[in-house]
C-alpha positions in Angstrom: 18.1 21.6 -2.5 20.1 19.6 -0.5 19.6 18.2 3.1 23.0 16.2 3.8 23.3 13.9 0.4 19.9 13.9 -0.6 18.8 15.7 -3.7 14.8 16.8 -3.5 14.7 18.0 -7.2 13.4 15.1 -8.4 10.4 14.7 -6.1 9.2 18.2 -7.2 9.5 17.2 -10.5 7.9 14.0 -10.2 4.8 15.0 -7.4 4.9 18.6 -8.4 0.8 18.3 -9.1 0.2 16.4 -5.3 2.3 19.2 -3.5 0.2 21.8 -1.9 3.2 24.6 -2.7 6.5 23.0 -4.9 8.2 26.3 -4.7 8.6 26.4 -1.0 9.8 22.6 -0.8 13.5 24.0 -0.4 12.4 25.8 2.5 10.7 23.1 4.0 13.7 20.9 3.5 16.2 22.9 4.7 13.7 23.2 8.1 13.3 19.9 8.4 17.1 19.3 8.5 17.9 21.7 10.3 15.4 20.7 13.4 16.5 17.0 13.4 20.1 18.3 13.4 19.6 20.2 16.5 17.6 17.4 18.5 19.3 14.6 20.1 19.6 11.5 18.5 17.2 9.5 20.8 14.4 12.0 19.2 15.4 11.0 15.9 12.2 9.1 14.3 13.3 5.3 13.4 10.7 4.6 10.5 8.9 5.8 8.0 5.8 6.0 10.1 7.3 7.7 13.4 8.6 10.4 10.4 4.8 10.8 9.1 3.5 11.2 13.1 6.2 13.5 13.5 6.1 16.0 10.7 3.4 19.1 11.2 1.0 19.0 8.7 0.9 22.8 9.1 4.8 23.6 9.2 5.4 21.0 6.8 2.6 20.8 4.3 4.9 19.6 1.2 7.0 17.2 3.4 4.1 15.4 4.8 2.2 15.0 1.3 6.0 13.5 0.1 6.1 11.2 3.2 2.3 10.3 3.4 2.6 9.4 -0.5 6.3 7.5 0.3 4.0 5.7 3.1 1.7 4.0 0.6 3.6 3.3 -2.5 5.1 -0.7 -2.8 9.0 -1.1 -1.9 8.5 -4.0 -3.8 6.6 -5.8 -6.6 6.4 -9.4 -5.0 3.1 -9.1 -4.2 2.2 -8.7 -7.6 4.0 -10.9 -9.2 3.1 -13.2 -6.4 -0.6 -12.8 -7.7 0.1 -13.5 -11.3 2.0 -16.3 -10.3 -1.0 -17.8 -8.8 -3.2 -16.8 -11.3 -1.0 -18.5 -14.0 -1.2 -22.0 -11.9 -5.0 -22.1 -11.9 -5.1 -21.2 -15.5 -2.6 -23.9 -16.6 -4.1 -26.4 -14.1 -7.8 -25.5 -14.8 -7.6 -25.2 -19.0 -9.8 -21.9 -18.7 -12.8 -24.0 -18.4 -14.1 -21.6 -15.3 -16.8 -18.4 -15.5 -14.5 -15.7 -14.1 -16.2 -15.4 -10.5 -14.9 -18.9 -10.0 -11.3 -17.7 -11.3 -11.4 -14.9 -8.7 -12.4 -16.9 -6.1 -9.8 -19.3 -6.4 -7.3 -16.6 -6.9 -7.6 -15.0 -4.0 -7.7 -18.4 -2.3 -4.3 -19.0 -3.7 -3.0 -15.7 -3.1 -4.1 -15.2 0.7 -3.4 -18.9 1.8 -2.3 -17.6 4.7 -6.0 -16.6 5.9 -7.4 -19.5 7.7 -11.3 -19.9 6.9 -13.5 -21.6 9.4 -15.7 -23.7 8.0 -18.7 -22.9 10.5 -18.3 -19.8 9.0 -18.7 -21.0 5.5 -21.3 -22.8 6.0 -23.4 -20.3 8.1 -22.9 -18.0 5.0 -24.3 -20.7 2.4 -27.1 -21.5 5.0 -27.9 -17.8 5.1 -27.8 -17.3 0.9 -30.9 -19.1 0.6 -31.6 -22.2 -1.0 -30.3 -22.9 -4.4 -31.2 -26.1 -5.0 -33.5 -27.1 -8.2 -36.9 -28.0 -7.1 -38.4 -31.1 -9.0 -41.9 -31.1 -9.8 
């Protein structure tokens, strides 16, 4: 089952339970390759999102499933590694003396530091939450 230099046998093995009809994947790949070999180069999809949009679910059900899996699989693990690095810095700095809620909040702030937060929005959120002050009587 080859189309050019790509071997799709491993896809059947790895994602067999995710495919609607694994035995027909070979025929779909051949039809898919024929479709794009006969079309102009300007019509070729430029990225995976374009490929997913151009893959008809009724005509290529297995390829559509494989492409949708490829769309959600992360290309690298840098996001997870960045999260663990931020958590390690927080735990070392604060020496594990905080509750889990506070650690989660600080970790999210460190990981997503590129998101701008309005101080007025934070104040409004605390005001609308209700009073948490201790009333001394």
